[in-house]
N, C-alpha and C positions, 0 to 999 in steps of 0.2 A: 632608387639607388642603382648605379650602373653595374652591369654584369662584368665579370672579369673573365677574359678568354685566355686559355692556355693552348692556343692552336697556332702558334708560330710555326710556319712551314719552312721559312728560309730567311737567312740574314745575309745581305750583300752590301758591303760598304756602309753607308749611313742609313740604309733602308732595311725595314723589317716587313716581311710578307705574312699577313695573318689571314687564315681561312675560316669559313663558316661563321660569319658574324651576322648581327642584325643589320638592317640598312643604316648606313652612316653617310654623312655629307662630306663633300670636298672641303678641305681646309679645317676639318674638325680637330680639336685638340685631343691628344692621347696621353694617358699616363701608363708607364710601364713599370711594373714591380719587379725588382731585381732579386735574385736568390739571397743576397745578403741583407735584404730588408729595405734597401734604398730605392729611390724611384728616379726615373728619367722622363723627360717630356718629349712629345713628338707631335706630328701633325699629319693628317691624312693627305696623301699626295695623289692617290688614285683609288677608285673604288669600283668594283664590279660585282657580279652575282656571287662569285666564289672567293675572290681574293681582295683584301684591302692592303694597299701599300702605305706604310707609315714611314715618314722621314723623322729620324731621331735627332734632336738638337744637340745633345751632349755626346753623340757618337755611340756606336753599338757595342763597344767593348764591355764584356761582362754579361751581356744579354744571351740567354740560351733558350732552348725550346720550352723549358719549364717556367720561364718568366710569364707573368700575368699581364694582360693588356686590357685597359679600360678606355672606352670612348666616352668623353666627357660632355658631348652634346652641345659644345659651343666652339666658336672659332677664336683665333688669337685676338685679344683686345689690348689696347694701350691705355693706361691710366693717364689722362691728359689734364693739365692745369696750367694756368698762367705762371705758376711757380716753377715751371720747367726752365724758364729763362735763367741763364747763369749756371745751369747744371750740366754735368757730364754723365752720360749713361753708357752701358755696354750695348752691343749690337742687338740685344733682346729687349732693350728698353728699361733695364734695371740700373739704378744710380750706382756709380763706382767712384764718386768723388768724396765719399765719407760723410756726405750730408744726410739729412733726414729723408725718409721715404716720401714720395710725392703723395699728397692727399688729393685724390682725383676729384675734379669737378664733374667729370663724366668718363665713361669707358668707351672708346671708339674702336670699331673693327679696323684692322690694318689693311685688309684687302679692299681698298677704296675703288671707286669707279671714276672713269674719266669724266670730265665736266661735260654735261649735255651740250651739244653744239648750239642748240637754240638758246641756252642760258648764257653762253659765253659772250663776254664783252671783248671788243677788239683792243689788243695792247696798243697803247699810244703815249705812255709817259716814260720819259728818259730816266735811266738809273746811271748815276756817275760812279764809276769804279776808281777813278783817280789814275788810271793807266791810259796814257795817250793813244796807244795803238788800238785799244778797245773803244774808248769814248770818242775818239776823233774819226776813226775809219770803219769800225765794226761795232756800232753802238748797241749796248744792251738796253732792251725796252722792258718795262714792267709787264710781267705775265708771259715773257718769252722763255723758250728753251734754247740755250746757246751753249753747246758743249765745247770743251777744250780738248783738242787732239794733240797728244804729246807722245813721247817715247821714253823708254827706260833710261833712267839717269838724268833726265832733263828736269829743270826746276819748276815743274807744274805745281808741286805742293806749296812752294813759296808764292807762286802766282795766286793760288787758291786762298792762302792766308791773307795776302795783301788785299784781295777783293773782299774777303770777309771783314777785314778791319775797316776798309775805306768806303765800301758801297753805301750810297745814300741817295735819297731823292732830293731834288732841289726846289726851293721856294714853296715848300708845303710843311704843315705841322703834323703830317701823318707819322705814325710810329713805324720804325723800320727795324727788323730783326733778321738774324741769320740762323738757319738750321744746317748744321755741318755733319755729314755722315761719312765716316771712314770705313771702307770695307776691305778686309784682307790685308790691313796695314801691319807693319812690323812694330814691335815694342818701341824701337828707337823713333819711328815716325810718330807713334801715338804720343810719346813723351814730348817730341818737338812741337806737335800741334797744341797739346795742352799747355805747355810752358809759354808758347807764343800768345795764345788766347789770354792767359793770366797776366803776362808781362805787359801787354798793350791795353788791357782793360776791355778788350772786345768780348770777353766771356759774359759780361754783364748783359749784353743784348743778343746772346747766342744760346742755342740748345745744341749740344754736341753728343753724337753717338759714335762709339768706337767698336768696330768688330776687328779683332786682331787676327793675324795670319795663323796663330796657334788655336784660334777658336774653330769650332766645327764649320765645315763648308755650308751646311744646311742653314746655320744662323745667318750666313751672308745673304741668303735669299730673302730674309725678312727685314734686314737692316734698312734698306732704302724705303720699304713700305712703312716701317715704323717712323722713320724720319719724315716722310711725306704726310703721314697721319697727324704728327705733331704740327707740321707746317700748316696743313689745312685747318686744324683747330684754331691755331693762333690767328690765321688770316681771316677765316670766314665766321668765327665766333667772336673774336676780339678786335677785328679790323686792322691787324698788322699787315704791313707789306713785307712779305717773307722772301728772302733769297735762300734757296736750297742749293748747297754745294755737295755733290756726291762724288767721292773719290775712293777707289778707282773702279769704274764700271767694268773694266777688263777682268778684275778679280771676281766680280759678281757673275760675269758670263762664264768664267772658268768653273765656278761652283755649279752653274746650270749644266755645263758639259759633264761634270763629275757625276751629278745626280742622274743625268740621262744615260751615262755608261753603266751605272749601277742597276738601272732599270732595264738594261739591254735593249734600249731603243735603237731604231735605225737612225744613224747619224745623218746630219745634213752637211753643209759646207764645212770643210776642215774639222769635222767631228762635233760641231756644235749642234744642238737640237734644232729640228726644223721649225719649232715654235718660238725660237729666240726673238724673232721680230715682234711677235705678239706680246711676248713677256716684257721686252724692253718698252714697247708702246704703253703697256699697262702702267709703267712707272712714269715715263716721260709725259704722258697725256694728262697727268694730274697737276700740271702747271696751268696757270691762266687766271683770268678774272671772271667773276660771275656778276651778271647784271643785277643791280639793286643791292649788292653787298660791297662793303667798304674795302676789304682787304684784297690781297693778291698773292699768288705764289709764282715766283720766277725761279727757273732752274739753271744751274751751271754744272752739268755732269762733266767729270774729267775722266778720260780714258787714255791708257798708254797703248799705242798701236804696236802689236808684236812685229818686230823687225822693221819698225818705222813704215809699215805698209798701210797706206791710207785705203787700199782696196780690200783689206782684211775684213771679214764679216762683221766684226764689232763696230769699227768706225763706219763701215759701209751702211749697215742697217741703222745706226744712230743718225747718220746724215739724212736718211730718208724721212725719219720721224721728226727730227728737230728743225729749227729755223736758222740754219747756218752752222758755222764752226769757227773756232779760233785755233789756228795751227801753230804749235811751238816748234821752232826750227833748231835742228842739231847744228847746222852751219853757223847760225848766229850765236849759239851757245859757245861754240868753239872759238869764236872771235871775242868772247868775254862780254857779250852784250846781255844785259838783263833789263826787262824780261825779253827772252828771245822769241818774240811773237812775229811770225812771218805774215805780213799783211796781204801778200798777193794771192795765196790760196784761201785766206780767211774770208769770211762772209757773214754778214748779219742781214737776213732777209727782211727783218722788220725795222731796220734802221730808219728808213724814211718816215715811218710812223711816229718816231720819237724824237726827231730833230727839227730844227727850223725855228722860226720866230715864235715866241711864246714857250718854247721848250729849251732849246740851247741858244742858237743865234741864227739869223737869216742867212748868213754866209756859210753855214756849216756844210751843207750838201755840196755846193760848188767847190769849196776849198778841199773837201775830202776827195772829190772826184779828181781834182787837179793834182793833189799830192800822190794819189794812187797812180795816175797816168804817168807822171814824171818819174816816180820811183820804178815803175814797171819798165819804162823805156831805158832808164839808167842801168837796171839789172840786165836787160837784154844786151846792152852795149858791152858789158863785161866780157861776154863770150866773144864778141867781135874783136875786142882789144887783145885777147889771147892769141888771135890769129894774125891781125894786121898791125898791132901796136897802137899805142895811144896817139902817136904823132899823125897817124893817117886819118884821124877823126876830124870832122868840121868843128868850128868853135862852139856851135850850138850843142853838138853831141858831147864835147868835152865837158861842157857845163852840166849837162844832164848826168854824165858819169860821176862828176864830183858831187852832184846833188844826191845821188843814190848812197854814196858813202856818208855824206853829211846827215842824210835822213836817218840812217841806222845809228849814227853816233850821237845825234842830239834828240831826235824825235822818239825813236824806238827805245834807246837806252835811257833808263831812269832808275834811281835807287829803290831798294826794297821798302824804304820808309817814306818815299816821296809820294805825296798825294796831290796830283795836279787838278786844278779846277778847269772845267771844260772851256770856259770863255777866257778867263784871265791868263791861263797857262797854255793849254793844249792848242786852241785855235790861234792864239797870238804867236806861239812858237811856229805853227804851220805857215802863217803869213810871213814871218821873219825869214823862214827858209825859202819860200818860193820867190821872195824878192830878189834872190841871187840869180834867178833865171831871167832870160830876156822876155820882155812882155809879149813878144810874138809867139812864145812857147806856151803861154797861159790861155789855151783855147777853151778851157772848161769854165771860165769865169766871165760873166757878162760885165759890161762897162759900169753899170750902176753899183754892183758889189765891189768892183775893182776900185772905183773912185772913193768909195767909203772906207774900205778896209786895207787896201794895199799901202804899205808903209811909205812909199814914195809920194802917193797922193795925200795921205794923211799929214805928212810933214809939210806939204805945200799948203794944205788947208789951214794948218796952224799958223803959218806965216801970214 
């Protein structure tokens, strides 16, 4: 039987400082007995010879020095089962959809480890999101970590839901599912997410975790870990290909900063803890494939950049750990373009591993490079036009300028319910668009690919 300690020395924010205890482990669960007879749950955040720091999940209101503290001798575990598919849970992993409790097949510790580098398999399989700017120019590959960098008020939640609805692997009979975790989201956002999942039927192949803005900040720190534990179980125990969507990682980092301030830690950049890089990496590095196992975990973390600043510590550190980024543009959003994904600063470092013959199509890489180059040149010319006027441009430059507008209006813009196939829709649309450019401007495409896929040549071949 566990001892009960009544040696609370200090209460600061969500933290309780307990002195003179027996040796306890990091992450150990704690039960706190309140004066009114109720109990609260907590977790050991730090332990030393004299003091144990406990973070309390339900907040510290009502706790006083007379409250009793018990250390339960185990870490947080999630009850996992294949029955989690189609269910909605709170940020602590408890069902909130009115359904029956989960009968666990096993209980897994939520503080998982990154996949051993020796055991990792290289990501190489294409995931189709149905969004042209991602599939065509910043391809998502199974086992990758590809974050979405957005800003306050931009439709990143709509993009996340569209990816959750539409994501699939092509040409395989493997089972695909989504684990969706919302952190620090409002009640309105939570209702929007849940109603969209139910309306579209996407819930049947999803596991949803919701940590609300009104929930304790401490719970926000365990929500992504719980979601990733569920993802790893479905992937590596049942062979599912799991796409994990984490939104919003900025709220997660704000919770880290709040806990750090309560512990009176020396702050790092902009007040965030110095260990934030390590903490983020512990979550992000739980994506990947394991040699000899059928399943996979792919991550799409979403974060809102404070002040749209891509050099802010949260996007900056995330960019170091992950394999690229998808950037959501406020300028495109103002033009009424959805999804407002700006392809020029966006990048998928693993794209080349998941495209080409046998995956998408042999022309994918060259077409993608040509679309990017032509759009980049057209965007640069907009600045020149503001100075010298459109009439001063050569005919070639005028066509590139028109191409940049056409690219945004036809390739980038697509409806929230539009699911584009990579070959039949996205790549064909790309060829249709570059056919408006003079052939001398198509320097990224070789003659063999040009003769096979360029509309002008294809039409000749048909004749």
